[in-house]
C-alpha positions in Angstrom: 6.8 -2.6 6.5 5.5 -6.0 5.0 3.4 -6.6 1.8 0.2 -7.3 2.5 -3.7 -7.2 1.8 -6.4 -6.6 4.1 -9.0 -8.4 3.1 -10.8 -9.9 0.0 -13.6 -7.9 0.5 -13.4 -4.0 -0.1 -11.9 -2.2 2.8 -11.4 1.3 1.9 -9.0 3.5 3.8 -8.9 7.1 4.1 -5.4 8.1 5.0 -4.9 11.9 6.2 -1.3 13.1 6.3 -0.5 14.7 9.4 3.0 16.1 8.2 4.8 16.2 4.9 5.9 12.8 3.2 8.5 12.9 0.3 10.8 10.7 -1.2 13.6 11.9 0.8 11.7 11.5 4.4 10.3 8.3 3.7 7.7 5.9 5.2 5.3 6.5 2.6 2.3 4.1 2.2 2.8 2.4 -1.5 0.4 0.3 -2.8 0.1 -1.9 -6.0 -2.7 -0.5 -8.1 -5.4 -2.8 -9.2 -3.5 -5.9 -7.5 -6.6 -7.3 -6.4 -8.0 -8.1 -9.4 -5.2 -10.2 -10.6 -6.1 -13.7 -10.9 -2.7 -15.2 -10.4 -2.1 -13.4 -7.5 -5.8 -13.9 -5.9 -5.6 -17.3 -6.0 -2.0 -17.5 -4.6 -3.4 -15.4 -1.8 -6.8 -17.1 -1.4 -4.6 -20.2 -0.7 -1.8 -19.4 1.1 -2.4 -16.0 2.9 1.3 -15.3 2.6 3.4 -13.2 0.6 5.4 -14.3 -2.3 8.2 -12.0 -3.1 8.8 -13.1 -6.6 5.4 -12.8 -7.3 4.9 -9.4 -5.7 8.0 -8.1 -7.9 6.2 -9.3 -11.0 3.2 -7.6 -10.1 5.1 -4.4 -9.3 6.5 -4.8 -13.0 3.0 -5.2 -14.5 1.1 -2.7 -12.6 3.7 -0.1 -11.0 4.0 1.3 -7.4 1.9 4.0 -6.4 3.8 6.0 -3.6 1.6 8.2 -1.5 4.0 11.1 -1.2 2.0 14.5 -0.3 1.9 17.7 2.1 0.5 18.1 5.3 -3.3 17.4 4.8 -3.4 15.6 1.8 -5.8 12.9 1.8 -5.4 9.6 0.2 -8.4 6.8 -0.5 -7.1 3.5 -0.6 -8.6 0.2 -1.5 -6.5 -2.1 0.7 -7.5 -5.3 -1.0 -4.5 -4.3 -3.2 -1.1 -5.4 -1.9 0.6 -2.5 0.1 2.9 -1.8 2.3 5.2 1.3 4.5 8.2 2.1 3.0 11.2 2.6 5.5 11.6 5.9 7.1 14.7 7.8 5.9 14.7 10.6 8.2 12.4 13.1 10.8 8.5 11.3 11.4 5.6 10.3 9.4 2.2 10.7 11.3 -1.0 9.8 9.7 -4.7 9.5 10.4 -6.4 6.2 9.4 -10.2 6.3 8.8 -11.7 2.5 8.0 -14.7 1.8 6.0 
């Protein structure tokens, strides 16, 4: 999927995996932790609301990327003010439940 953030105000999502999600299967949700607190990124997004790939690559190196791999039934709590995206599906399928708060 495309790099994006949901809003500048706190929006929390709970993701429940309905299938196993692994590196082999792909389609995991990826998130750049703490990216919502990065002043350069926040200013850029506030003014443009579109993603600059070079800036994202810099922030990936700075903060790392968390991949939501897990087993069926695992739960992830995400602050979607952070930059996130869905990785490419490599094989099989991935089903999840999303709860928004």
